[in-house]
N, C-alpha and C positions, 0 to 999 in steps of 0.2 A: 542454538541460536549464534552462541555466540563461536561452537564450532564450524559452521558452515560461512559463518562473517569470517574468520581466521582462516581457511581454506579458500575463500574469493580473493583474502587479500593475499595470500601467499600466491596463489595462480597469479592474480594481474602483476605482484611483482616480479614471477618469472617471466612473466609474457614484457615487461617492463627493460627485465636485465636483458633477454633475447633482442630486442630491436638495439639497444644499448651498443652488444655485441659485434653486434651486425655492422652497423655505424661504425663500431673503431676499428673493427677489420679494416671495411673500405678503404677508411684515412691512414692506414697504416698499411697501406698501396706501395709498392715503389713509384718513383715520379717517372714520367717523360723523359727522354735523353735527347737531345740535340743532336739531328746528324742520323734519326733513325727514324722510322715509319713507324703508328703507333700500330694496335689490333685490328682488322676490318676487314671490309668485305672483299676488299680487293689485293689486300697481302695476303687476307687466308687462303684466295684465289691461285694467288705467286705461290703460294707454299705447296698447293695440292699438283698445280703442275712440276715441281720442281721431283716430287713423291711420285709425279705416275709418270712421269721421263724417264727416271730411272728403274721405274718396273714396266718397262713398254713391252717387255717380252709377254709377261702374264698380260696386259691389257689386250696384247693385239691377239693372243688366243681366246680371248673371252668374246674379241670383235668376232673370231671365227667363228665360233660357237655361235653367235646370233645368225650371221649371218649363214650357214646351216639351216640352221632350226626355220628359218623364213624361208629360204629354197626347199625345205621338206614340206612345210606347209604350204607353198605354191603350185605344187608335182603331184600332193599326196590326197590336196584338200580338208573335208571334215575329218577323215578319220584321225588324220595325225593329229589336227586341231585339238579332236576331244582326249587325244591320250597326253599331248603338253602342256591343256590347260590346268592340271593338278600341280603338278612339276612349276608353272611360272607360278601359277599362286601361291606354291610353297615358299619359293625364293623370293616372291614379292613379300608376301609375313616376314620372313626371318630376318630380309633387309630390311623390312618397316621398325622393326623390333630392334634391331643395330644404332638404328638410326631415334628411334625414339629415348633409348637409353643412353646416346650420346649428348643428346638435347636435354635427358633430364640432369646427367652429371655436368654438363656445363652450364644450366640455369641455376644450379645448388650451388656452385660456388659464389663467393662473397665476390669474387673479383678475379679477372687474370688478363694480364699487363704481357701487351710484347713489344718486341724492338725488331724493325722489318729493317736489309736494305735491299740493293737491286739484290742481291746475291746469297742473302744470309738471313737465318732467322732464330728468335730466343723468343720462348714464354716463360709465364712466373707466375704460376697462381698459390694462394695459400692450402695446407692439408689436413693442418689444425690451427689454431689462435697459434698466433707466434712462429707459426715452420713455413715457408718457402718452399715450394719445388720448383727446379729448372726443368722442362718439358720440351719436348718441339725443336732442338737445337739442329736446323736443317741447313743445307746448304745449295745451292743451284747447282753445280760439279763438283764432286769429291775430288779429293788430292788436288785439288787448285790453292788452296790456304783462306777460303772466302770465309767457312767459319771460324778458325784464327783470328781473322783480321776484325770479326767482329765481337767474338771472344774478347781480344786484347781495350776494347772499348767497352762493352756491357757488363762484364764484368767484373771490375774495379767500381760502377756504378751502381751496381748492386750490393755488391759491399758496400759501400760508405752508406746506401739505403737500408741494408739492414741494420746497420749499427746505429743508424737514426732513430728507428722504433726499435731497436732492439730483438730482431728476425732471427732464427737460426736460420740458413739455407740449407737446403739437400739437393745432391744429383745422385743420378745413378745411369752406368754404363755397363754392356758387357766386352768393351771394344778394353785392352790393355794402354794401347796407344794413346784415343781421347780419356781415360783415366787420369793418364801420366801430364796429357794438353791441359785437362781442366785446374789440377792440381798446381800445374805450373801458372796459368792463366788467373786463376782466382785467389787473391789475396787472404791468407788464414784456413782455405780449404785443406781438410784432412780425412786420410781414407780412414773410417771407422771396422768396416767391417766388407767380407768379402765371400758369399753365397753360391752354392751351384743353379745354373740359370735354367733354360734350356738348350736340349741336343749337345749335351757334355759343354757346358760356355759358363762363364764362370760373371757373376753379377760386381762388380766394383760399386758400394753405399761410401758417398762421398757427403760433409756435413761441417757444412762452417758455422760456429758458434756466433753470438754477436760478438763485436771487437775483436775477433778471432781468439777469444782466451777460450779452452775449455771450462765447461761450464760444471 
């Protein structure tokens, strides 16, 4: 009985610790920034539009494939429908799994904070306690300075917020010019590793300890 009581007490202590940890992580999120819009359905839809516009050739190809499939069904009737049904079911199942997986990852994060303007975006979320990952840095049009303009405002803000709560900032990129821009725009950021990426690229891993000092 004593062992059972100790075990139950330990389990309850662990559950209490988990609840406190989640609350602490939520409190350690960076605060909003005046002049930027927060993460929301409207801002995410705007970001998705930028990405689709950038990949419009792929989107056009998908539309043509769908139209060809619809035209074939109209011309060849039930035989083609029976042939396409398993393919459509497979594609739908794959897309459903991807959506559920993305939703699971999103919901498992203690928090995700976004900074959006009409021309660029930046997301930040924790990868483990005390470590923030900067991701989804996207601009409406490349080569027009939209991302740089946002970085000059958001990066110093995030650096100050990380110092406030003692968090480490991490980010990665496979573009050497972006790595240089990140190092220039984020106070205290340092290049800590270069590893082989996909298709012969190099992934640059950048880290900023709290207060800009190495731990």
